[in-house]
PADRENVO-153570 format. One record per residue (C-alpha): residue number from 0; z, x, y. Coordinates in nm, 4 decimals. Example, Ala and Ser with C-alpha at 12.3 -4.5 7.8 and 13.67 -1.06 7.14 Angstrom:
2
+------+----------+----------+----------+
! keti !       up !     east !    north !
+------+----------+----------+----------+
!    0 !   0.7800 !   1.2300 !  -0.4500 !
!    1 !   0.7140 !   1.3670 !  -0.1060 !
+------+----------+----------+----------+
REM end
This chain:
410
+------+----------+----------+----------+
! keti !       up !     east !    north !
+------+----------+----------+----------+
!    0 !  -0.0877 !   1.7740 !   1.8289 !
!    1 !   0.2334 !   1.5797 !   1.9052 !
!    2 !   0.3695 !   1.6503 !   1.5565 !
!    3 !   0.2908 !   2.0203 !   1.5953 !
!    4 !   0.4696 !   2.0412 !   1.9319 !
!    5 !   0.7690 !   1.8571 !   1.7876 !
!    6 !   0.7874 !   2.1017 !   1.4970 !
!    7 !   0.7661 !   2.4036 !   1.7291 !
!    8 !   1.0364 !   2.2561 !   1.9528 !
!    9 !   1.2601 !   2.2003 !   1.6513 !
!   10 !   1.2034 !   2.5584 !   1.5366 !
!   11 !   1.2844 !   2.6889 !   1.8860 !
!   12 !   1.6142 !   2.4983 !   1.8902 !
!   13 !   1.6896 !   2.6163 !   1.5383 !
!   14 !   1.6213 !   2.9776 !   1.6381 !
!   15 !   1.8790 !   2.9414 !   1.9115 !
!   16 !   2.1387 !   2.7731 !   1.6917 !
!   17 !   2.0768 !   2.9625 !   1.3683 !
!   18 !   1.9347 !   3.3081 !   1.4536 !
!   19 !   1.8638 !   3.5333 !   1.1581 !
!   20 !   2.0848 !   3.8380 !   1.1571 !
!   21 !   2.3358 !   3.6811 !   1.3995 !
!   22 !   2.6971 !   3.7991 !   1.4107 !
!   23 !   2.9549 !   3.6471 !   1.1811 !
!   24 !   3.3271 !   3.6799 !   1.1264 !
!   25 !   3.2589 !   3.7870 !   0.7687 !
!   26 !   3.0067 !   4.0541 !   0.6798 !
!   27 !   2.7136 !   3.9069 !   0.4866 !
!   28 !   2.4638 !   4.0853 !   0.2668 !
!   29 !   2.1245 !   4.1096 !   0.4364 !
!   30 !   1.7777 !   4.2379 !   0.3577 !
!   31 !   1.4450 !   4.2994 !   0.5296 !
!   32 !   1.1594 !   4.0714 !   0.4217 !
!   33 !   0.8103 !   4.2238 !   0.4371 !
!   34 !   0.4818 !   4.0387 !   0.4024 !
!   35 !   0.1178 !   4.0168 !   0.5046 !
!   36 !  -0.1190 !   3.7453 !   0.6262 !
!   37 !  -0.4801 !   3.7579 !   0.5022 !
!   38 !  -0.7822 !   3.5345 !   0.5613 !
!   39 !  -0.9136 !   3.3950 !   0.2320 !
!   40 !  -1.2456 !   3.2710 !   0.3718 !
!   41 !  -1.5242 !   3.5154 !   0.2937 !
!   42 !  -1.6500 !   3.6979 !   0.6028 !
!   43 !  -1.3792 !   3.5550 !   0.8314 !
!   44 !  -1.1534 !   3.7811 !   1.0374 !
!   45 !  -0.7814 !   3.7509 !   1.0821 !
!   46 !  -0.7273 !   3.5624 !   1.4105 !
!   47 !  -0.5075 !   3.6922 !   1.6901 !
!   48 !  -0.1888 !   3.5252 !   1.8036 !
!   49 !  -0.0550 !   3.4186 !   1.4634 !
!   50 !   0.3173 !   3.3553 !   1.4269 !
!   51 !   0.5038 !   3.3597 !   1.0954 !
!   52 !   0.8084 !   3.1310 !   1.0690 !
!   53 !   1.1037 !   3.1408 !   0.8293 !
!   54 !   1.3390 !   2.8497 !   0.7581 !
!   55 !   1.6516 !   2.9097 !   0.5467 !
!   56 !   1.8096 !   2.6136 !   0.3688 !
!   57 !   2.1591 !   2.6415 !   0.2237 !
!   58 !   2.2677 !   2.5138 !  -0.1204 !
!   59 !   2.3827 !   2.1905 !   0.0469 !
!   60 !   2.0317 !   2.1268 !   0.1823 !
!   61 !   2.1260 !   2.1986 !   0.5419 !
!   62 !   1.9423 !   2.4389 !   0.7728 !
!   63 !   2.1234 !   2.7736 !   0.7601 !
!   64 !   1.8941 !   3.0028 !   0.9600 !
!   65 !   1.5494 !   3.0604 !   1.1092 !
!   66 !   1.3275 !   3.3508 !   1.2035 !
!   67 !   0.9964 !   3.4355 !   1.3661 !
!   68 !   0.7722 !   3.7378 !   1.3228 !
!   69 !   0.4421 !   3.8537 !   1.4760 !
!   70 !   0.1827 !   4.0071 !   1.2400 !
!   71 !   0.0123 !   4.3291 !   1.3431 !
!   72 !  -0.3663 !   4.3846 !   1.3439 !
!   73 !  -0.3672 !   4.4126 !   0.9638 !
!   74 !  -0.1564 !   4.0973 !   0.9288 !
!   75 !   0.1626 !   4.2789 !   0.8259 !
!   76 !   0.4985 !   4.1369 !   0.9363 !
!   77 !   0.8702 !   4.1879 !   0.8731 !
!   78 !   1.1855 !   3.9774 !   0.9079 !
!   79 !   1.4815 !   4.2093 !   0.9602 !
!   80 !   1.8410 !   4.1532 !   0.8512 !
!   81 !   1.7774 !   3.8275 !   0.6687 !
!   82 !   2.1031 !   3.6878 !   0.5326 !
!   83 !   2.1088 !   3.6495 !   0.1560 !
!   84 !   2.2485 !   3.3080 !   0.0630 !
!   85 !   2.3079 !   3.2408 !  -0.3052 !
!   86 !   2.1470 !   2.9118 !  -0.4075 !
!   87 !   1.9562 !   2.8965 !  -0.0816 !
!   88 !   1.5838 !   2.8443 !  -0.0247 !
!   89 !   1.3541 !   3.0465 !   0.2037 !
!   90 !   1.0343 !   2.8916 !   0.3403 !
!   91 !   0.7847 !   3.1247 !   0.5098 !
!   92 !   0.4753 !   2.9730 !   0.6720 !
!   93 !   0.2009 !   3.0357 !   0.9257 !
!   94 !  -0.0025 !   2.7831 !   1.1270 !
!   95 !  -0.3797 !   2.8315 !   1.1490 !
!   96 !  -0.6100 !   2.5678 !   1.3046 !
!   97 !  -0.3455 !   2.2963 !   1.2626 !
!   98 !  -0.2787 !   2.3641 !   0.8938 !
!   99 !   0.0439 !   2.5236 !   0.7668 !
!  100 !   0.0090 !   2.7783 !   0.4876 !
!  101 !   0.3226 !   2.9064 !   0.3242 !
!  102 !   0.5522 !   2.9487 !   0.0303 !
!  103 !   0.9121 !   2.8788 !  -0.0688 !
!  104 !   1.1269 !   3.1126 !  -0.2743 !
!  105 !   1.4863 !   3.1773 !  -0.3742 !
!  106 !   1.7022 !   3.4636 !  -0.2491 !
!  107 !   1.6191 !   3.6853 !  -0.5478 !
!  108 !   1.2480 !   3.6711 !  -0.4533 !
!  109 !   1.2907 !   3.8144 !  -0.1044 !
!  110 !   1.2533 !   4.1743 !  -0.2190 !
!  111 !   0.8944 !   4.1153 !  -0.3285 !
!  112 !   0.6131 !   4.1654 !  -0.0795 !
!  113 !   0.4948 !   3.8250 !   0.0495 !
!  114 !   0.1273 !   3.7373 !   0.0804 !
!  115 !   0.0283 !   3.4409 !   0.2984 !
!  116 !  -0.3370 !   3.3372 !   0.2725 !
!  117 !  -0.4982 !   3.1302 !   0.5474 !
!  118 !  -0.8442 !   2.9696 !   0.5379 !
!  119 !  -1.1075 !   2.8499 !   0.7785 !
!  120 !  -1.1728 !   2.4745 !   0.7753 !
!  121 !  -1.4501 !   2.2287 !   0.6900 !
!  122 !  -1.4930 !   1.8541 !   0.7388 !
!  123 !  -1.7171 !   1.7980 !   0.4396 !
!  124 !  -1.5176 !   1.5954 !   0.1823 !
!  125 !  -1.7943 !   1.6372 !  -0.0768 !
!  126 !  -1.6451 !   1.9757 !  -0.1695 !
!  127 !  -1.3511 !   1.7999 !  -0.3403 !
!  128 !  -1.3798 !   1.7433 !  -0.7146 !
!  129 !  -1.1649 !   1.4969 !  -0.9122 !
!  130 !  -1.1023 !   1.6482 !  -1.2527 !
!  131 !  -0.9090 !   1.3527 !  -1.3959 !
!  132 !  -0.7984 !   1.0085 !  -1.2759 !
!  133 !  -0.5681 !   0.8049 !  -1.4997 !
!  134 !  -0.4656 !   0.4421 !  -1.4434 !
!  135 !  -0.1508 !   0.3455 !  -1.6366 !
!  136 !  -0.0614 !  -0.0215 !  -1.6828 !
!  137 !   0.3147 !   0.0045 !  -1.6342 !
!  138 !   0.4182 !  -0.3625 !  -1.6626 !
!  139 !   0.2809 !  -0.7168 !  -1.6584 !
!  140 !   0.4705 !  -1.0225 !  -1.5327 !
!  141 !   0.2914 !  -1.3097 !  -1.7050 !
!  142 !   0.4883 !  -1.5813 !  -1.5243 !
!  143 !   0.3851 !  -1.4536 !  -1.1809 !
!  144 !   0.0561 !  -1.3126 !  -1.3210 !
!  145 !   0.1214 !  -0.9760 !  -1.1609 !
!  146 !   0.0350 !  -0.6282 !  -1.2928 !
!  147 !   0.2193 !  -0.3087 !  -1.1944 !
!  148 !   0.0089 !   0.0068 !  -1.2229 !
!  149 !   0.0324 !   0.3787 !  -1.1483 !
!  150 !  -0.2647 !   0.6108 !  -1.1003 !
!  151 !  -0.2497 !   0.9880 !  -1.1402 !
!  152 !  -0.5229 !   1.2010 !  -0.9829 !
!  153 !  -0.5773 !   1.5728 !  -1.0354 !
!  154 !  -0.8304 !   1.7224 !  -0.7964 !
!  155 !  -0.9513 !   2.0656 !  -0.6949 !
!  156 !  -1.0937 !   2.2299 !  -0.3867 !
!  157 !  -1.3066 !   2.5053 !  -0.5437 !
!  158 !  -1.4215 !   2.6556 !  -0.2133 !
!  159 !  -1.2669 !   2.9104 !   0.0234 !
!  160 !  -1.2274 !   2.6593 !   0.3066 !
!  161 !  -0.9627 !   2.3957 !   0.3771 !
!  162 !  -1.0796 !   2.0349 !   0.4111 !
!  163 !  -0.9458 !   1.9199 !   0.7483 !
!  164 !  -0.9880 !   1.5394 !   0.7773 !
!  165 !  -1.1122 !   1.3797 !   1.0961 !
!  166 !  -1.0574 !   1.0024 !   1.0925 !
!  167 !  -1.2282 !   0.9647 !   1.4309 !
!  168 !  -1.5654 !   1.0691 !   1.2903 !
!  169 !  -1.7169 !   0.9081 !   0.9794 !
!  170 !  -2.0258 !   1.1291 !   0.9622 !
!  171 !  -1.9730 !   1.3127 !   0.7442 !
!  172 !  -1.6772 !   1.1587 !   0.5614 !
!  173 !  -1.3940 !   1.4108 !   0.5846 !
!  174 !  -1.1070 !   1.2442 !   0.3981 !
!  175 !  -1.0215 !   1.1327 !   0.0465 !
!  176 !  -1.0650 !   0.7638 !  -0.0413 !
!  177 !  -0.9377 !   0.5635 !  -0.3368 !
!  178 !  -1.0130 !   0.2058 !  -0.4454 !
!  179 !  -0.7538 !  -0.0576 !  -0.5398 !
!  180 !  -0.7866 !  -0.3854 !  -0.7358 !
!  181 !  -0.8361 !  -0.7066 !  -0.5328 !
!  182 !  -0.5170 !  -0.8291 !  -0.3688 !
!  183 !  -0.3256 !  -0.5056 !  -0.4351 !
!  184 !   0.0067 !  -0.4640 !  -0.2530 !
!  185 !   0.3275 !  -0.2581 !  -0.2521 !
!  186 !   0.1293 !   0.0665 !  -0.2328 !
!  187 !   0.3277 !   0.3911 !  -0.2596 !
!  188 !   0.1557 !   0.7315 !  -0.2419 !
!  189 !   0.2938 !   1.0757 !  -0.3312 !
!  190 !   0.1203 !   1.4132 !  -0.3421 !
!  191 !   0.1676 !   1.7873 !  -0.3088 !
!  192 !  -0.0602 !   1.7867 !  -0.0034 !
!  193 !   0.0851 !   1.8921 !   0.3349 !
!  194 !   0.1470 !   1.6173 !   0.5899 !
!  195 !  -0.1140 !   1.3513 !   0.6631 !
!  196 !  -0.1086 !   0.9720 !   0.6646 !
!  197 !  -0.2074 !   0.6895 !   0.4307 !
!  198 !  -0.4706 !   0.4714 !   0.5999 !
!  199 !  -0.5796 !   0.1303 !   0.4698 !
!  200 !  -0.9608 !   0.1024 !   0.4543 !
!  201 !  -1.1808 !  -0.1649 !   0.2976 !
!  202 !  -1.0716 !  -0.2265 !  -0.0604 !
!  203 !  -0.8440 !   0.0765 !  -0.0846 !
!  204 !  -0.6884 !   0.3572 !   0.1174 !
!  205 !  -0.7614 !   0.7029 !   0.2566 !
!  206 !  -0.5544 !   1.0205 !   0.2902 !
!  207 !  -0.5680 !   1.2300 !   0.6060 !
!  208 !  -0.3899 !   1.5312 !   0.4530 !
!  209 !  -0.5557 !   1.8751 !   0.4679 !
!  210 !  -0.6649 !   2.0018 !   0.1261 !
!  211 !  -0.6416 !   2.3786 !   0.0917 !
!  212 !  -0.8376 !   2.5636 !  -0.1789 !
!  213 !  -0.6932 !   2.5206 !  -0.5286 !
!  214 !  -0.5680 !   2.2381 !  -0.7525 !
!  215 !  -0.3621 !   1.9428 !  -0.6274 !
!  216 !  -0.2097 !   1.6236 !  -0.7628 !
!  217 !  -0.1806 !   1.2738 !  -0.6153 !
!  218 !  -0.0167 !   0.9675 !  -0.7655 !
!  219 !   0.0010 !   0.6160 !  -0.6270 !
!  220 !   0.1573 !   0.2944 !  -0.7541 !
!  221 !   0.0817 !  -0.0659 !  -0.6633 !
!  222 !   0.0820 !  -0.4231 !  -0.7925 !
!  223 !  -0.2115 !  -0.6627 !  -0.8154 !
!  224 !  -0.2489 !  -1.0311 !  -0.9121 !
!  225 !  -0.4738 !  -1.1948 !  -1.1700 !
!  226 !  -0.5759 !  -1.5582 !  -1.2233 !
!  227 !  -0.7214 !  -1.5603 !  -1.5752 !
!  228 !  -0.6805 !  -1.3551 !  -1.8903 !
!  229 !  -0.9766 !  -1.1393 !  -1.7787 !
!  230 !  -0.9945 !  -0.9409 !  -1.4548 !
!  231 !  -1.3115 !  -0.7642 !  -1.3413 !
!  232 !  -1.3605 !  -0.5634 !  -1.0231 !
!  233 !  -1.5559 !  -0.2681 !  -0.8880 !
!  234 !  -1.3632 !   0.0577 !  -0.9400 !
!  235 !  -1.5164 !   0.2885 !  -0.6828 !
!  236 !  -1.4871 !   0.6580 !  -0.7612 !
!  237 !  -1.5855 !   0.7920 !  -0.4209 !
!  238 !  -1.5165 !   1.1541 !  -0.5132 !
!  239 !  -1.6449 !   1.0974 !  -0.8667 !
!  240 !  -1.4355 !   1.1885 !  -1.1720 !
!  241 !  -1.4787 !   1.4247 !  -1.4631 !
!  242 !  -1.2561 !   1.1917 !  -1.6682 !
!  243 !  -1.1418 !   0.8377 !  -1.5856 !
!  244 !  -0.8892 !   0.6739 !  -1.8164 !
!  245 !  -0.6954 !   0.3483 !  -1.8435 !
!  246 !  -0.3741 !   0.3537 !  -2.0493 !
!  247 !  -0.2422 !   0.0245 !  -2.1908 !
!  248 !   0.1013 !   0.0021 !  -2.3600 !
!  249 !   0.0974 !  -0.0792 !  -2.7323 !
!  250 !   0.3481 !  -0.3529 !  -2.6490 !
!  251 !   0.0534 !  -0.5487 !  -2.5031 !
!  252 !  -0.1659 !  -0.5724 !  -2.8166 !
!  253 !  -0.4203 !  -0.8186 !  -2.6751 !
!  254 !  -0.5042 !  -0.6216 !  -2.3626 !
!  255 !  -0.8188 !  -0.4073 !  -2.3696 !
!  256 !  -1.0711 !  -0.2326 !  -2.1430 !
!  257 !  -1.4063 !  -0.2986 !  -2.3148 !
!  258 !  -1.6226 !  -0.1081 !  -2.0659 !
!  259 !  -1.4676 !   0.2272 !  -2.1606 !
!  260 !  -1.4523 !   0.4166 !  -2.4895 !
!  261 !  -1.1407 !   0.3753 !  -2.7005 !
!  262 !  -0.9944 !   0.7140 !  -2.7964 !
!  263 !  -0.6777 !   0.8323 !  -2.9696 !
!  264 !  -0.3554 !   0.6820 !  -2.8307 !
!  265 !  -0.1124 !   0.8984 !  -2.6358 !
!  266 !   0.2675 !   0.9006 !  -2.6231 !
!  267 !   0.4386 !   0.9365 !  -2.2867 !
!  268 !   0.8172 !   0.9636 !  -2.2832 !
!  269 !   0.8527 !   0.7645 !  -2.6032 !
!  270 !   0.6019 !   0.4907 !  -2.5118 !
!  271 !   0.2710 !   0.4718 !  -2.6982 !
!  272 !  -0.0429 !   0.3845 !  -2.5009 !
!  273 !  -0.3900 !   0.2846 !  -2.6136 !
!  274 !  -0.6361 !   0.4990 !  -2.4186 !
!  275 !  -0.9755 !   0.3956 !  -2.2811 !
!  276 !  -1.1936 !   0.6672 !  -2.1317 !
!  277 !  -1.5154 !   0.7364 !  -1.9444 !
!  278 !  -1.6547 !   1.0776 !  -1.8456 !
!  279 !  -1.8759 !   1.2477 !  -1.5924 !
!  280 !  -1.8833 !   0.9954 !  -1.3071 !
!  281 !  -2.0816 !   1.1422 !  -1.0145 !
!  282 !  -1.9468 !   1.0890 !  -0.6606 !
!  283 !  -1.9905 !   0.7322 !  -0.5396 !
!  284 !  -2.1017 !   0.5872 !  -0.8740 !
!  285 !  -1.7829 !   0.4200 !  -0.9990 !
!  286 !  -1.7820 !   0.1460 !  -1.2610 !
!  287 !  -1.7268 !  -0.2250 !  -1.3120 !
!  288 !  -1.3759 !  -0.2187 !  -1.4574 !
!  289 !  -1.2888 !  -0.5135 !  -1.6822 !
!  290 !  -0.9418 !  -0.5735 !  -1.8265 !
!  291 !  -0.9198 !  -0.8455 !  -2.0924 !
!  292 !  -0.6320 !  -1.0069 !  -2.2788 !
!  293 !  -0.4002 !  -1.0324 !  -1.9808 !
!  294 !  -0.1021 !  -1.2507 !  -2.0792 !
!  295 !  -0.0937 !  -1.5996 !  -1.9333 !
!  296 !   0.2138 !  -1.8142 !  -1.8680 !
!  297 !   0.2794 !  -2.1288 !  -2.0738 !
!  298 !   0.1807 !  -2.4763 !  -1.9541 !
!  299 !   0.5190 !  -2.5571 !  -1.8046 !
!  300 !   0.5464 !  -2.2159 !  -1.6385 !
!  301 !   0.2039 !  -2.2629 !  -1.4772 !
!  302 !   0.3044 !  -2.6095 !  -1.3570 !
!  303 !   0.6318 !  -2.4770 !  -1.2141 !
!  304 !   0.4567 !  -2.1905 !  -1.0348 !
!  305 !   0.2080 !  -2.4358 !  -0.8880 !
!  306 !   0.4468 !  -2.7021 !  -0.7605 !
!  307 !   0.6962 !  -2.4518 !  -0.6186 !
!  308 !   0.4295 !  -2.2857 !  -0.4046 !
!  309 !   0.3678 !  -2.3967 !  -0.0469 !
!  310 !  -0.0006 !  -2.4516 !  -0.1224 !
!  311 !   0.0862 !  -2.7425 !  -0.3495 !
!  312 !   0.2579 !  -2.9346 !  -0.0710 !
!  313 !  -0.0074 !  -2.8469 !   0.1882 !
!  314 !  -0.3122 !  -2.9309 !  -0.0250 !
!  315 !  -0.2307 !  -3.1372 !  -0.3326 !
!  316 !   0.0132 !  -3.3807 !  -0.1740 !
!  317 !  -0.2113 !  -3.4668 !   0.1255 !
!  318 !  -0.5040 !  -3.5277 !  -0.1119 !
!  319 !  -0.3021 !  -3.7484 !  -0.3457 !
!  320 !  -0.1387 !  -3.9309 !  -0.0581 !
!  321 !  -0.4743 !  -3.9859 !   0.1063 !
!  322 !  -0.6104 !  -4.1367 !  -0.2164 !
!  323 !  -0.3049 !  -4.3606 !  -0.2496 !
!  324 !  -0.3297 !  -4.4836 !   0.1078 !
!  325 !  -0.7027 !  -4.5456 !   0.0655 !
!  326 !  -0.6286 !  -4.7598 !  -0.2420 !
!  327 !  -0.3620 !  -4.9507 !  -0.0507 !
!  328 !  -0.6008 !  -5.0125 !   0.2376 !
!  329 !  -0.8721 !  -5.1284 !   0.0004 !
!  330 !  -0.6269 !  -5.3666 !  -0.1649 !
!  331 !  -0.5347 !  -5.4955 !   0.1786 !
!  332 !  -0.8978 !  -5.5614 !   0.2672 !
!  333 !  -0.9591 !  -5.7478 !  -0.0579 !
!  334 !  -0.6436 !  -5.9564 !  -0.0305 !
!  335 !  -0.6726 !  -6.0011 !   0.3426 !
!  336 !  -0.4265 !  -5.8811 !   0.6048 !
!  337 !  -0.1564 !  -6.1119 !   0.7298 !
!  338 !  -0.2539 !  -6.2010 !   1.0905 !
!  339 !  -0.0329 !  -6.1098 !   1.3832 !
!  340 !   0.1387 !  -6.4149 !   1.5413 !
!  341 !   0.0889 !  -6.4796 !   1.9113 !
!  342 !   0.2844 !  -6.6904 !   2.1598 !
!  343 !   0.0544 !  -6.9848 !   2.0928 !
!  344 !   0.0771 !  -6.9302 !   1.7167 !
!  345 !  -0.2937 !  -6.8444 !   1.7174 !
!  346 !  -0.4487 !  -6.6128 !   1.4560 !
!  347 !  -0.5990 !  -6.2784 !   1.5646 !
!  348 !  -0.8584 !  -6.0656 !   1.3934 !
!  349 !  -0.7423 !  -5.8207 !   1.1276 !
!  350 !  -0.6646 !  -5.4771 !   1.2563 !
!  351 !  -0.8474 !  -5.1774 !   1.1109 !
!  352 !  -0.7145 !  -4.8205 !   1.0752 !
!  353 !  -0.8646 !  -4.5340 !   1.2734 !
!  354 !  -0.9676 !  -4.2588 !   1.0213 !
!  355 !  -0.8597 !  -3.9800 !   1.2578 !
!  356 !  -0.5197 !  -4.1452 !   1.3009 !
!  357 !  -0.4806 !  -4.1759 !   0.9246 !
!  358 !  -0.5680 !  -3.8088 !   0.8689 !
!  359 !  -0.3090 !  -3.7047 !   1.1282 !
!  360 !  -0.0385 !  -3.9147 !   0.9655 !
!  361 !  -0.1291 !  -3.7894 !   0.6175 !
!  362 !  -0.0803 !  -3.4299 !   0.7314 !
!  363 !   0.2494 !  -3.5244 !   0.8937 !
!  364 !   0.3687 !  -3.6899 !   0.5723 !
!  365 !   0.2731 !  -3.3799 !   0.3718 !
!  366 !   0.4692 !  -3.1554 !   0.6092 !
!  367 !   0.7637 !  -3.3949 !   0.5918 !
!  368 !   0.7552 !  -3.3898 !   0.2105 !
!  369 !   0.7552 !  -3.0122 !   0.2094 !
!  370 !   1.0543 !  -2.9941 !   0.4458 !
!  371 !   1.2441 !  -3.2322 !   0.2202 !
!  372 !   1.1553 !  -3.0346 !  -0.0949 !
!  373 !   1.2773 !  -2.7142 !   0.0725 !
!  374 !   1.6066 !  -2.8759 !   0.1725 !
!  375 !   1.5316 !  -2.9006 !   0.5417 !
!  376 !   1.6002 !  -3.2776 !   0.5654 !
!  377 !   1.8679 !  -3.5101 !   0.4359 !
!  378 !   1.7478 !  -3.7867 !   0.2071 !
!  379 !   1.8342 !  -4.0551 !   0.4651 !
!  380 !   1.6364 !  -3.8840 !   0.7430 !
!  381 !   1.3503 !  -3.8107 !   0.5049 !
!  382 !   1.3153 !  -4.1749 !   0.3914 !
!  383 !   1.3434 !  -4.3106 !   0.7458 !
!  384 !   1.0806 !  -4.0755 !   0.8899 !
!  385 !   0.8482 !  -4.1193 !   0.5944 !
!  386 !   0.8663 !  -4.5018 !   0.6224 !
!  387 !   0.7845 !  -4.4763 !   0.9925 !
!  388 !   0.4821 !  -4.2543 !   0.9272 !
!  389 !   0.3489 !  -4.4817 !   0.6515 !
!  390 !   0.3914 !  -4.7824 !   0.8787 !
!  391 !   0.1693 !  -4.6123 !   1.1356 !
!  392 !  -0.1089 !  -4.5897 !   0.8764 !
!  393 !  -0.0769 !  -4.9447 !   0.7412 !
!  394 !  -0.0093 !  -5.1013 !   1.0824 !
!  395 !  -0.1435 !  -4.8863 !   1.3685 !
!  396 !   0.0111 !  -5.1182 !   1.6285 !
!  397 !   0.3597 !  -5.0925 !   1.4773 !
!  398 !   0.6159 !  -4.9519 !   1.7186 !
!  399 !   0.4074 !  -5.0307 !   2.0296 !
!  400 !   0.5744 !  -5.2188 !   2.3104 !
!  401 !   0.4817 !  -5.5853 !   2.3557 !
!  402 !   0.3604 !  -5.7309 !   2.6792 !
!  403 !   0.5959 !  -5.9718 !   2.8638 !
!  404 !   0.4005 !  -6.2743 !   2.7330 !
!  405 !   0.4628 !  -6.1610 !   2.3722 !
!  406 !   0.1104 !  -6.0297 !   2.3199 !
!  407 !   0.0543 !  -5.6793 !   2.1807 !
!  408 !  -0.1427 !  -5.4365 !   2.3997 !
!  409 !  -0.5138 !  -5.4053 !   2.3279 !
+------+----------+----------+----------+
REM end
């Protein structure tokens, strides 16, 4: 509702600033634009109170004029004295039940009678049919083990009602949903649908755009990670699909999609793709999509990727350090600790290390190592702090103040 009010306010301001047929220092060629609004839903009447809007865009892309017309009882309307702008664009639209229906045309198309068709709405997303969904493997970064993909979807609303999504009510589902591979990111969505938002849900996303009767196209790109040379995940086809395809570039000869049928390759803008296809997926069925032969980095590349990640310093180093300290402590127990001297040169019992204290120090050493590896500490400060932390593990009483008589506190 807020977006609709904003649009109407903008149109009102534009009507004041750029009125159609306004006076000008130079005479401009004008024409009258005639049209009609009809209701395309069978048995539905043309509603009262409709308003037809016109926005004129100049060759430079700037708003050059606006207009507003009221249809009569038969839906007929006219814009009088519309300025003809060479290279300009004319958008005529009407709002019905929160959905804009309209068309855009050039100046030479203004003489033709315009027909604007509106529709009643439904919230039943099951009316939408996906004719074809194609997943194209665009690129693979084997060092980072990251795949870039683009999916193209062609769908159709074969009814005489517009699907109007309602994200506040999930019964019935009233919006389109699409699945993504595990860990997908950098999602970008484009379509010829009017307005709407992209909403993240579960393992994919949903579109809240209205879908008027007819054919439409959606494409979305994303990246997703892989760990091994084979990736398998559930590809949900919520709306079903007449045809589902995966296209793999010929430049990746080892990659394959064994769960789908291999058909003739296709050439897209000079690049040849091996094509894997499945047909006639009913709504909600989907498939277990498996991609094999994903390229893996070499041994040294895998090692580099591992040790340069923060997880290495937070997990591997504490584990290794803990094992090293445990070995040192065991060696100390076998050899016997050197006793602490007292004022009377008496021997005291060997001190033991508190496990909780050791775990705390180990984590601190790991964090210190990571700061040093990332350049956050000078070598002198790093060595001094590390020696102090290790001393706390090997001698828990180190650094504590002595009592006046020379004895250490209990």
